[in-house]
PDB file of N, CA, C and O in Angstrom:
ATOM      1  N   MET A   1      -3.405   9.092 -12.592  1.00  0.00           N
ATOM      2  CA  MET A   1      -3.322   8.385 -11.896  1.00  0.00           C
ATOM      3  C   MET A   1      -1.879   7.350 -11.130  1.00  0.00           C
ATOM      4  O   MET A   1      -1.152   6.686 -11.869  1.00  0.00           O
ATOM      5  N   THR A   2      -1.749   7.370 -10.166  1.00  0.00           N
ATOM      6  CA  THR A   2      -0.098   6.958  -9.821  1.00  0.00           C
ATOM      7  C   THR A   2      -0.476   5.375  -9.730  1.00  0.00           C
ATOM      8  O   THR A   2      -1.623   4.951  -9.869  1.00  0.00           O
ATOM      9  N   ALA A   3       0.800   4.479  -9.447  1.00  0.00           N
ATOM     10  CA  ALA A   3       0.352   3.187  -8.808  1.00  0.00           C
ATOM     11  C   ALA A   3      -0.235   3.097  -7.322  1.00  0.00           C
ATOM     12  O   ALA A   3      -0.974   2.161  -7.020  1.00  0.00           O
ATOM     13  N   SER A   4       0.116   4.107  -6.388  1.00  0.00           N
ATOM     14  CA  SER A   4      -0.404   4.001  -5.349  1.00  0.00           C
ATOM     15  C   SER A   4      -2.126   4.099  -5.178  1.00  0.00           C
ATOM     16  O   SER A   4      -2.961   3.491  -4.508  1.00  0.00           O
ATOM     17  N   ASP A   5      -2.154   5.241  -6.195  1.00  0.00           N
ATOM     18  CA  ASP A   5      -3.376   5.712  -6.348  1.00  0.00           C
ATOM     19  C   ASP A   5      -4.513   4.414  -6.503  1.00  0.00           C
ATOM     20  O   ASP A   5      -5.608   4.377  -5.941  1.00  0.00           O
ATOM     21  N   VAL A   6      -3.902   3.292  -7.486  1.00  0.00           N
ATOM     22  CA  VAL A   6      -4.988   2.899  -8.004  1.00  0.00           C
ATOM     23  C   VAL A   6      -4.826   1.613  -6.696  1.00  0.00           C
ATOM     24  O   VAL A   6      -5.764   0.855  -6.451  1.00  0.00           O
ATOM     25  N   SER A   7      -3.553   1.545  -5.985  1.00  0.00           N
ATOM     26  CA  SER A   7      -3.663   0.544  -5.007  1.00  0.00           C
ATOM     27  C   SER A   7      -4.773   0.598  -4.114  1.00  0.00           C
ATOM     28  O   SER A   7      -5.527  -0.313  -3.771  1.00  0.00           O
ATOM     29  N   MET A   8      -4.762   1.978  -3.738  1.00  0.00           N
ATOM     30  CA  MET A   8      -5.942   1.930  -2.590  1.00  0.00           C
ATOM     31  C   MET A   8      -7.070   2.246  -2.812  1.00  0.00           C
ATOM     32  O   MET A   8      -7.932   2.309  -1.936  1.00  0.00           O
ATOM     33  N   VAL A   9      -7.365   2.646  -4.737  1.00  0.00           N
ATOM     34  CA  VAL A   9      -8.445   2.321  -4.546  1.00  0.00           C
ATOM     35  C   VAL A   9      -9.048   0.707  -4.509  1.00  0.00           C
ATOM     36  O   VAL A   9     -10.205   0.472  -4.163  1.00  0.00           O
ATOM     37  N   TYR A  10      -7.958  -0.499  -4.974  1.00  0.00           N
ATOM     38  CA  TYR A  10      -8.374  -1.248  -4.875  1.00  0.00           C
ATOM     39  C   TYR A  10      -8.529  -2.028  -3.550  1.00  0.00           C
ATOM     40  O   TYR A  10      -9.213  -3.048  -3.463  1.00  0.00           O
ATOM     41  N   ALA A  11      -7.664  -1.329  -2.253  1.00  0.00           N
ATOM     42  CA  ALA A  11      -7.905  -1.383  -0.492  1.00  0.00           C
ATOM     43  C   ALA A  11      -9.238  -1.406  -0.458  1.00  0.00           C
ATOM     44  O   ALA A  11      -9.842  -2.324   0.096  1.00  0.00           O
ATOM     45  N   LEU A  12     -10.088   0.015  -1.288  1.00  0.00           N
ATOM     46  CA  LEU A  12     -10.834   0.593  -0.703  1.00  0.00           C
ATOM     47  C   LEU A  12     -12.398  -0.503  -0.811  1.00  0.00           C
ATOM     48  O   LEU A  12     -13.291  -0.688   0.016  1.00  0.00           O
ATOM     49  N   VAL A  13     -12.159  -1.131  -2.397  1.00  0.00           N
ATOM     50  CA  VAL A  13     -13.231  -2.024  -2.457  1.00  0.00           C
ATOM     51  C   VAL A  13     -12.689  -3.076  -2.256  1.00  0.00           C
ATOM     52  O   VAL A  13     -12.754  -3.687  -3.322  1.00  0.00           O
ATOM     53  N   GLY A  14     -12.083  -3.788  -1.380  1.00  0.00           N
ATOM     54  CA  GLY A  14     -11.354  -5.170  -0.998  1.00  0.00           C
ATOM     55  C   GLY A  14     -11.007  -5.961  -1.559  1.00  0.00           C
ATOM     56  O   GLY A  14     -11.269  -7.151  -1.390  1.00  0.00           O
ATOM     57  N   ASP A  15     -10.115  -5.326  -2.619  1.00  0.00           N
ATOM     58  CA  ASP A  15      -9.779  -6.444  -3.825  1.00  0.00           C
ATOM     59  C   ASP A  15      -8.335  -6.099  -3.258  1.00  0.00           C
ATOM     60  O   ASP A  15      -7.675  -5.204  -3.786  1.00  0.00           O
ATOM     61  N   LYS A  16      -7.645  -7.142  -1.692  1.00  0.00           N
ATOM     62  CA  LYS A  16      -6.024  -6.599  -1.696  1.00  0.00           C
ATOM     63  C   LYS A  16      -5.604  -7.525  -2.378  1.00  0.00           C
ATOM     64  O   LYS A  16      -4.394  -7.457  -2.166  1.00  0.00           O
ATOM     65  N   ASP A  17      -5.773  -8.404  -3.099  1.00  0.00           N
ATOM     66  CA  ASP A  17      -4.516  -9.138  -4.001  1.00  0.00           C
ATOM     67  C   ASP A  17      -4.016  -7.795  -4.990  1.00  0.00           C
ATOM     68  O   ASP A  17      -2.886  -7.307  -5.000  1.00  0.00           O
ATOM     69  N   ASN A  18      -5.318  -7.312  -5.890  1.00  0.00           N
ATOM     70  CA  ASN A  18      -4.505  -6.059  -6.600  1.00  0.00           C
ATOM     71  C   ASN A  18      -4.360  -5.268  -5.415  1.00  0.00           C
ATOM     72  O   ASN A  18      -5.361  -5.909  -5.095  1.00  0.00           O
ATOM     73  N   ALA A  19      -4.176  -4.701  -4.681  1.00  0.00           N
ATOM     74  CA  ALA A  19      -3.845  -3.983  -3.601  1.00  0.00           C
ATOM     75  C   ALA A  19      -2.769  -3.732  -3.598  1.00  0.00           C
ATOM     76  O   ALA A  19      -2.148  -2.814  -4.134  1.00  0.00           O
ATOM     77  N   VAL A  20      -2.400  -4.736  -2.837  1.00  0.00           N
ATOM     78  CA  VAL A  20      -1.136  -5.565  -2.667  1.00  0.00           C
ATOM     79  C   VAL A  20       0.368  -5.428  -3.860  1.00  0.00           C
ATOM     80  O   VAL A  20       1.574  -5.343  -3.626  1.00  0.00           O
ATOM     81  N   THR A  21      -0.538  -5.466  -5.342  1.00  0.00           N
ATOM     82  CA  THR A  21       0.298  -5.689  -6.378  1.00  0.00           C
ATOM     83  C   THR A  21       0.814  -4.264  -6.591  1.00  0.00           C
ATOM     84  O   THR A  21       1.896  -3.700  -6.758  1.00  0.00           O
ATOM     85  N   TRP A  22      -0.512  -3.948  -6.503  1.00  0.00           N
ATOM     86  CA  TRP A  22      -0.308  -2.286  -7.460  1.00  0.00           C
ATOM     87  C   TRP A  22       0.606  -1.404  -5.935  1.00  0.00           C
ATOM     88  O   TRP A  22       0.983  -0.283  -6.277  1.00  0.00           O
ATOM     89  N   LEU A  23       0.850  -1.636  -4.931  1.00  0.00           N
ATOM     90  CA  LEU A  23       1.699  -1.192  -3.778  1.00  0.00           C
ATOM     91  C   LEU A  23       3.168  -1.540  -3.812  1.00  0.00           C
ATOM     92  O   LEU A  23       4.004  -0.898  -3.176  1.00  0.00           O
ATOM     93  N   ASP A  24       3.559  -2.951  -4.852  1.00  0.00           N
ATOM     94  CA  ASP A  24       4.730  -3.550  -4.986  1.00  0.00           C
ATOM     95  C   ASP A  24       5.072  -2.788  -6.585  1.00  0.00           C
ATOM     96  O   ASP A  24       6.159  -2.830  -7.163  1.00  0.00           O
ATOM     97  N   LYS A  25       3.868  -2.135  -7.054  1.00  0.00           N
ATOM     98  CA  LYS A  25       5.037  -1.225  -8.237  1.00  0.00           C
ATOM     99  C   LYS A  25       4.954  -0.105  -7.837  1.00  0.00           C
ATOM    100  O   LYS A  25       5.865   0.562  -8.327  1.00  0.00           O
ATOM    101  N   ALA A  26       4.148   0.628  -7.008  1.00  0.00           N
ATOM    102  CA  ALA A  26       4.299   2.076  -6.426  1.00  0.00           C
ATOM    103  C   ALA A  26       5.989   2.301  -5.883  1.00  0.00           C
ATOM    104  O   ALA A  26       6.847   3.171  -6.030  1.00  0.00           O
ATOM    105  N   TYR A  27       5.858   0.659  -5.014  1.00  0.00           N
ATOM    106  CA  TYR A  27       7.189   0.722  -4.518  1.00  0.00           C
ATOM    107  C   TYR A  27       8.208   0.730  -5.646  1.00  0.00           C
ATOM    108  O   TYR A  27       8.820   1.783  -5.823  1.00  0.00           O
ATOM    109  N   ASP A  28       8.392  -0.008  -6.204  1.00  0.00           N
ATOM    110  CA  ASP A  28       9.247  -0.572  -7.413  1.00  0.00           C
ATOM    111  C   ASP A  28       9.243   1.065  -8.265  1.00  0.00           C
ATOM    112  O   ASP A  28      10.427   1.378  -8.392  1.00  0.00           O
ATOM    113  N   GLU A  29       8.563   1.884  -8.712  1.00  0.00           N
ATOM    114  CA  GLU A  29       8.219   3.226  -9.382  1.00  0.00           C
ATOM    115  C   GLU A  29       8.823   4.044  -8.528  1.00  0.00           C
ATOM    116  O   GLU A  29       8.612   5.188  -8.932  1.00  0.00           O
ATOM    117  N   ARG A  30       9.750   4.068  -7.124  1.00  0.00           N
ATOM    118  CA  ARG A  30       9.472   5.141  -6.065  1.00  0.00           C
ATOM    119  C   ARG A  30       8.792   5.411  -5.754  1.00  0.00           C
ATOM    120  O   ARG A  30       9.024   5.513  -4.550  1.00  0.00           O
ATOM    121  N   GLU A  31       7.872   5.688  -5.928  1.00  0.00           N
ATOM    122  CA  GLU A  31       6.709   6.422  -5.182  1.00  0.00           C
ATOM    123  C   GLU A  31       6.117   6.880  -3.917  1.00  0.00           C
ATOM    124  O   GLU A  31       4.957   7.005  -3.524  1.00  0.00           O
ATOM    125  N   GLY A  32       8.092   7.242  -3.039  1.00  0.00           N
ATOM    126  CA  GLY A  32       7.921   7.191  -1.750  1.00  0.00           C
ATOM    127  C   GLY A  32       7.259   8.078  -1.151  1.00  0.00           C
ATOM    128  O   GLY A  32       6.689   7.789  -0.099  1.00  0.00           O
ATOM    129  N   GLY A  33       7.185   9.402  -1.707  1.00  0.00           N
ATOM    130  CA  GLY A  33       6.049  10.745  -1.361  1.00  0.00           C
ATOM    131  C   GLY A  33       4.736  10.562  -1.210  1.00  0.00           C
ATOM    132  O   GLY A  33       3.932  11.086  -0.439  1.00  0.00           O
ATOM    133  N   ALA A  34       4.565   9.370  -2.431  1.00  0.00           N
ATOM    134  CA  ALA A  34       3.112   9.192  -2.362  1.00  0.00           C
ATOM    135  C   ALA A  34       2.519   7.883  -0.868  1.00  0.00           C
ATOM    136  O   ALA A  34       1.388   7.581  -0.488  1.00  0.00           O
ATOM    137  N   ILE A  35       3.293   7.625  -0.607  1.00  0.00           N
ATOM    138  CA  ILE A  35       3.079   6.155   0.363  1.00  0.00           C
ATOM    139  C   ILE A  35       3.753   6.314   1.962  1.00  0.00           C
ATOM    140  O   ILE A  35       3.870   5.492   2.871  1.00  0.00           O
ATOM    141  N   THR A  36       4.141   7.797   1.850  1.00  0.00           N
ATOM    142  CA  THR A  36       4.785   8.008   3.012  1.00  0.00           C
ATOM    143  C   THR A  36       3.498   8.061   4.430  1.00  0.00           C
ATOM    144  O   THR A  36       3.850   7.728   5.561  1.00  0.00           O
ATOM    145  N   LEU A  37       2.633   8.332   4.260  1.00  0.00           N
ATOM    146  CA  LEU A  37       1.370   7.997   4.768  1.00  0.00           C
ATOM    147  C   LEU A  37       0.436   6.975   5.036  1.00  0.00           C
ATOM    148  O   LEU A  37      -0.760   7.003   5.328  1.00  0.00           O
ATOM    149  N   ILE A  38       1.212   6.111   4.877  1.00  0.00           N
ATOM    150  CA  ILE A  38       0.811   4.552   4.632  1.00  0.00           C
ATOM    151  C   ILE A  38      -0.062   4.009   5.513  1.00  0.00           C
ATOM    152  O   ILE A  38      -1.016   3.284   5.231  1.00  0.00           O
ATOM    153  N   LYS A  39       0.427   4.527   7.044  1.00  0.00           N
ATOM    154  CA  LYS A  39       0.070   3.703   8.250  1.00  0.00           C
ATOM    155  C   LYS A  39      -1.271   4.195   8.651  1.00  0.00           C
ATOM    156  O   LYS A  39      -2.236   3.821   9.317  1.00  0.00           O
ATOM    157  N   VAL A  40      -0.923   5.108   8.009  1.00  0.00           N
ATOM    158  CA  VAL A  40      -2.373   6.191   8.787  1.00  0.00           C
ATOM    159  C   VAL A  40      -3.814   6.604   7.811  1.00  0.00           C
ATOM    160  O   VAL A  40      -4.975   6.902   8.092  1.00  0.00           O
ATOM    161  N   GLU A  41      -2.977   6.426   6.445  1.00  0.00           N
ATOM    162  CA  GLU A  41      -4.293   7.488   5.312  1.00  0.00           C
ATOM    163  C   GLU A  41      -5.421   6.009   5.179  1.00  0.00           C
ATOM    164  O   GLU A  41      -5.199   4.831   4.897  1.00  0.00           O
ATOM    165  N   PHE A  42      -6.450   6.633   5.472  1.00  0.00           N
ATOM    166  CA  PHE A  42      -7.916   6.288   5.405  1.00  0.00           C
ATOM    167  C   PHE A  42      -8.130   4.587   4.067  1.00  0.00           C
ATOM    168  O   PHE A  42      -8.716   3.505   4.100  1.00  0.00           O
ATOM    169  N   GLY A  43      -7.385   5.219   3.257  1.00  0.00           N
ATOM    170  CA  GLY A  43      -7.885   4.477   2.229  1.00  0.00           C
ATOM    171  C   GLY A  43      -6.918   2.545   1.963  1.00  0.00           C
ATOM    172  O   GLY A  43      -7.107   1.678   1.110  1.00  0.00           O
ATOM    173  N   TRP A  44      -5.846   2.617   3.282  1.00  0.00           N
ATOM    174  CA  TRP A  44      -5.245   0.957   2.905  1.00  0.00           C
ATOM    175  C   TRP A  44      -6.134   0.523   4.888  1.00  0.00           C
ATOM    176  O   TRP A  44      -5.922  -0.251   5.821  1.00  0.00           O
ATOM    177  N   ARG A  45      -6.745   1.214   4.666  1.00  0.00           N
ATOM    178  CA  ARG A  45      -7.077   0.336   5.863  1.00  0.00           C
ATOM    179  C   ARG A  45      -7.583  -1.227   6.208  1.00  0.00           C
ATOM    180  O   ARG A  45      -7.623  -1.847   7.270  1.00  0.00           O
ATOM    181  N   ASN A  46      -7.936  -1.569   4.886  1.00  0.00           N
ATOM    182  CA  ASN A  46      -8.367  -2.675   4.594  1.00  0.00           C
ATOM    183  C   ASN A  46      -7.553  -3.639   4.107  1.00  0.00           C
ATOM    184  O   ASN A  46      -7.911  -4.736   3.678  1.00  0.00           O
ATOM    185  N   LEU A  47      -6.140  -3.094   4.199  1.00  0.00           N
ATOM    186  CA  LEU A  47      -5.069  -3.906   4.169  1.00  0.00           C
ATOM    187  C   LEU A  47      -4.137  -4.321   5.504  1.00  0.00           C
ATOM    188  O   LEU A  47      -3.324  -5.245   5.518  1.00  0.00           O
ATOM    189  N   ARG A  48      -4.420  -3.501   6.522  1.00  0.00           N
ATOM    190  CA  ARG A  48      -3.643  -3.899   7.551  1.00  0.00           C
ATOM    191  C   ARG A  48      -3.185  -4.873   8.194  1.00  0.00           C
ATOM    192  O   ARG A  48      -2.173  -5.010   8.882  1.00  0.00           O
ATOM    193  N   ALA A  49      -4.389  -5.842   7.786  1.00  0.00           N
ATOM    194  CA  ALA A  49      -4.147  -6.527   8.779  1.00  0.00           C
ATOM    195  C   ALA A  49      -3.437  -7.975   8.477  1.00  0.00           C
ATOM    196  O   ALA A  49      -2.906  -8.876   9.126  1.00  0.00           O
ATOM    197  N   ASP A  50      -3.736  -7.674   7.129  1.00  0.00           N
ATOM    198  CA  ASP A  50      -2.956  -8.721   6.399  1.00  0.00           C
ATOM    199  C   ASP A  50      -1.643  -8.757   6.141  1.00  0.00           C
ATOM    200  O   ASP A  50      -1.029  -7.760   5.760  1.00  0.00           O
ATOM    201  N   PRO A  51      -1.064  -9.992   6.339  1.00  0.00           N
ATOM    202  CA  PRO A  51       0.740 -10.317   6.530  1.00  0.00           C
ATOM    203  C   PRO A  51       1.730  -9.234   4.942  1.00  0.00           C
ATOM    204  O   PRO A  51       2.746  -8.542   4.886  1.00  0.00           O
ATOM    205  N   ARG A  52       0.742  -9.646   4.021  1.00  0.00           N
ATOM    206  CA  ARG A  52       1.573  -8.941   2.695  1.00  0.00           C
ATOM    207  C   ARG A  52       2.040  -7.678   3.019  1.00  0.00           C
ATOM    208  O   ARG A  52       3.215  -7.357   2.838  1.00  0.00           O
ATOM    209  N   PHE A  53       0.977  -6.740   3.611  1.00  0.00           N
ATOM    210  CA  PHE A  53       1.029  -5.284   4.053  1.00  0.00           C
ATOM    211  C   PHE A  53       1.859  -4.868   5.167  1.00  0.00           C
ATOM    212  O   PHE A  53       2.246  -3.724   5.406  1.00  0.00           O
ATOM    213  N   THR A  54       2.099  -5.983   5.853  1.00  0.00           N
ATOM    214  CA  THR A  54       3.518  -5.646   7.359  1.00  0.00           C
ATOM    215  C   THR A  54       4.326  -5.765   6.612  1.00  0.00           C
ATOM    216  O   THR A  54       5.045  -4.777   6.465  1.00  0.00           O
ATOM    217  N   ALA A  55       4.644  -7.055   5.730  1.00  0.00           N
ATOM    218  CA  ALA A  55       5.859  -7.193   4.991  1.00  0.00           C
ATOM    219  C   ALA A  55       6.295  -6.034   4.165  1.00  0.00           C
ATOM    220  O   ALA A  55       7.457  -5.660   4.317  1.00  0.00           O
ATOM    221  N   PHE A  56       5.627  -5.488   3.419  1.00  0.00           N
ATOM    222  CA  PHE A  56       5.225  -4.317   2.486  1.00  0.00           C
ATOM    223  C   PHE A  56       6.341  -3.128   3.296  1.00  0.00           C
ATOM    224  O   PHE A  56       7.541  -2.918   3.123  1.00  0.00           O
ATOM    225  N   LEU A  57       5.676  -2.716   3.909  1.00  0.00           N
ATOM    226  CA  LEU A  57       5.922  -1.937   6.057  1.00  0.00           C
ATOM    227  C   LEU A  57       7.315  -1.984   6.133  1.00  0.00           C
ATOM    228  O   LEU A  57       8.148  -1.152   5.774  1.00  0.00           O
ATOM    229  N   ARG A  58       7.429  -2.941   6.587  1.00  0.00           N
ATOM    230  CA  ARG A  58       8.969  -3.450   6.858  1.00  0.00           C
ATOM    231  C   ARG A  58       9.934  -3.349   5.698  1.00  0.00           C
ATOM    232  O   ARG A  58      11.018  -2.858   6.012  1.00  0.00           O
ATOM    233  N   ARG A  59       9.743  -3.831   3.954  1.00  0.00           N
ATOM    234  CA  ARG A  59      10.462  -3.588   2.898  1.00  0.00           C
ATOM    235  C   ARG A  59      10.782  -2.040   2.788  1.00  0.00           C
ATOM    236  O   ARG A  59      11.847  -1.696   2.274  1.00  0.00           O
ATOM    237  N   MET A  60       9.783  -0.997   3.312  1.00  0.00           N
ATOM    238  CA  MET A  60      10.039   0.725   3.544  1.00  0.00           C
ATOM    239  C   MET A  60      10.895   0.996   4.608  1.00  0.00           C
ATOM    240  O   MET A  60      11.414   2.113   4.624  1.00  0.00           O
ATOM    241  N   GLY A  61      11.105   0.353   5.338  1.00  0.00           N
ATOM    242  CA  GLY A  61      11.943   0.619   6.367  1.00  0.00           C
ATOM    243  C   GLY A  61      10.704   1.085   7.523  1.00  0.00           C
ATOM    244  O   GLY A  61      11.096   1.226   8.681  1.00  0.00           O
ATOM    245  N   LEU A  62       9.707   1.247   7.328  1.00  0.00           N
ATOM    246  CA  LEU A  62       8.962   1.620   8.733  1.00  0.00           C
ATOM    247  C   LEU A  62       8.284   0.182   9.644  1.00  0.00           C
ATOM    248  O   LEU A  62       8.122  -0.998   9.333  1.00  0.00           O
ATOM    249  N   PRO A  63       8.028   0.928  10.802  1.00  0.00           N
ATOM    250  CA  PRO A  63       7.596   0.428  11.862  1.00  0.00           C
ATOM    251  C   PRO A  63       6.286  -0.646  11.645  1.00  0.00           C
ATOM    252  O   PRO A  63       5.378  -0.334  10.875  1.00  0.00           O
ATOM    253  N   GLU A  64       6.271  -1.704  12.254  1.00  0.00           N
ATOM    254  CA  GLU A  64       4.734  -2.261  12.133  1.00  0.00           C
ATOM    255  C   GLU A  64       3.622  -1.688  12.955  1.00  0.00           C
ATOM    256  O   GLU A  64       2.478  -2.128  12.840  1.00  0.00           O
TER     257      GLU A  64
END
């Protein structure tokens, strides 16, 4: 299981803190391919209103 998979599981159960922590790990591990659909993937819907998620999108170079 990849860091982005773990992040999505946390996001699905509503644990935003751990979801963001694992997203950061995915970024650090260069899981770019695994999180390229982050803006549309259903699993991260609980994070979309979180400012940390928006900051993560900016860090990845994706439009908010």
